[in-house]
N, C-alpha and C positions, 0 to 999 in steps of 0.2 A: 496581585503582583503581575507586572508586565514582563513578558519574555521578549528578548531582543530578536530581531530578524535573523541574526546569525545563528542563534540557538534554534529557532524554528527551522532553519535550513538544515541544520545537523539532525534534528529530530525527524524531519521529512526524509533525509537520507537513510535513517534507521528504518523508517517505515518501508521504503523501497527495498532495502536489504531483506527485511522480514518477508515481504511478498515474494522476493526472488527465492529465498530459502525454501519457502513452502510451495513454490510454483511447480506444477500447473494448478494446484489446488487454490481455489478462491477462499478468502478468509472473511468472516464477519468482523465488523469494527471492534466488537467486544474482544475477540481473540487477539487482534493486533494490539489493542490497548493493554490487555493482560500480559502479553509477551514483552511489552516495553515498560510495564508498571507505570502507566500513564492514565490520566483521566479519559474516559471514553468520548466525551463531548469535545475535548481538545483534539484528540486523535481524529475524530470525524471532521473537524474543521480543517485540519491539515490534509486529510484525504480529499476533501472537496477542492482545496487549493491545487493539489496534485492532479486532480481530474481536469480542472480548468487548463492546466499546463499540458494536458494530453499525455500524462505519464502513467496514470492508472485508469482502469476501467471499473465502473460501478455496475454490479449485477443486481438487478431488482426482482428477478424471477427465479423460482426454484427449478430444479431439473425437470419438473413436470409442466413447466410453463406458467405456473400460477405466481402472481405478484406476492412478494414479501410485503406484509402490511406495515411493519415498523422498522425493518432492518434492511441492510444492504450487505452484499459481499463485495470484496475488492480483489483485483488481481492486476498484475503489471500489464501495461500495453505491450503487445508482441514485439514492437520495435525496441522498447526499453529492455525487455527480457533478453533480446539478442545482444544488446550492448553490454549488459551485465555479464552474460554468459561468456562473451569474448574477453572481457576484462578479467574474469575468473580463471580463464584457461592458462595453464602454465606456459611460460615463455621458453621456447627451446632454442635460444640463441647462444 
């Protein structure tokens, strides 16, 4: 089954919101997929698309500096985090 570009955009927005919600913690692809009840490979494809657009950062090393062999963690690009944070702030007008 083919998913429309519009639906992919909406799902990508959900991914960005999940990463914002858990920020500054980086999440494995598995955790993002589980949070959304989506297929892990599909979520990974969308994450790679978001990475190409410079919206998310892929982390391939653990805190000790060793490479993850088969996994990646993801977090929002700092600029994107700031935009989300400003949009979430209450408007005092």
